[in-house]
C-alpha positions, 0 to 999 in steps of 0.5 A, spaced: 080 597 689 087 597 691 088 604 688 085 610 690 081 612 686 083 619 684 090 616 682 086 612 679 084 617 675 090 620 674 092 615 670 087 613 666 088 621 665 094 619 663 093 614 658 088 616 655 093 623 653 088 627 656 092 630 662 093 638 661 100 639 661 103 647 658 103 645 651 096 644 651 094 649 656 098 654 652 095 652 645 089 653 650 090 660 651 091 659 659 098 660 661 102 664 658 108 658 656 108 652 655 115 650 658 117 647 663 117 650 670 122 645 673 127 645 666 124 650 661 123 645 656 117 644 652 112 640 657 108 634 654 105 629 658 111 624 657 116 631 658 112 631 664 112 624 668 118 622 664 123 626 661 123 632 666 130 632 670 125 632 677 120 625 675 126 623 672 130 624 679 123 620 683 122 615 677 130 612 678 129 613 687 124 607 686 126 604 681 130 599 686 123 598 690 119 597 683 125 592 681 124 587 687 117 587 688 117 586 680 122 580 681 125 583 674 129 589 673 124 595 671 126 601 666 120 607 667 119 609 660 112 609 657 110 602 655 112 600 663 108 607 667 103 609 664 099 602 660 104 597 667 107 592 661 111 587 665 111 581 668 111 580 675 109 572 677 106 574 683 100 577 684 100 581 691 106 583 687 104 586 682 098 590 686 104 593 691 107 595 684 101 598 680 099 602 686 106 605 687 107 607 680 100 611 680 101 613 687 108 617 685 104 618 678 099 622 682 104 626 686 108 628 680 102 631 678 100 634 684 108 638 684 106 640 677 100 643 678 104 647 684 110 649 679 104 651 674 099 654 677 102 657 684 110 658 682 112 653 688 117 650 686 120 644 690 124 639 688 124 631 687 127 631 693 120 634 696 116 629 692 119 624 695 118 626 702 111 626 699 110 619 696 115 616 702 109 619 706 103 617 702 105 609 703 106 610 709 100 613 712 096 607 707 100 601 710 098 604 718 091 606 716 090 599 713 094 595 719 089 598 723 084 597 720 084 590 717 085 583 720 093 583 720 094 576 717 090 579 712 095 586 713 101 581 711 098 578 705 097 585 702 102 589 703 108 585 707 113 584 703 121 584 704 123 591 699 117 594 704 114 594 710 113 587 714 111 585 721 116 584 727 113 581 734 107 583 737 105 586 730 110 592 730 111 594 722 118 596 719 118 600 713 125 599 709 123 604 703 
């Protein structure tokens, strides 16, 4: 699989509505409040990954990159983020866009857990920094792990990264 299993798992659980957020955790008696730790609204799955001001800021940051990958405007909503209902004329770009969306969802989930269970409140810039580092690590790992021609076929895109002379990698984000 192009995307790591733990990111696929989170994406599948979100799609199945099996992710437990504050609203359901409170109903089960695990936590005392169903309010979002970031913005004090009732935290549902849609709120956690799309509507919370922190998640919304993260989505806005990556929307230009996703739009460039998909060759069409990307609008983050339930259909596009949870069910991948968007068209892309190029399979490689579609695969990278899915990887990016799943990475964003995982990062939001990770930082949501920090806020909910450990009282660590980091802003959207921290999530964006984490996502950027995670993507760069994956690309750098693949650069050393696979053949340069295969790497170009997998990852090279003008909005994401490209290889210069002597296989020097240049990130665009």
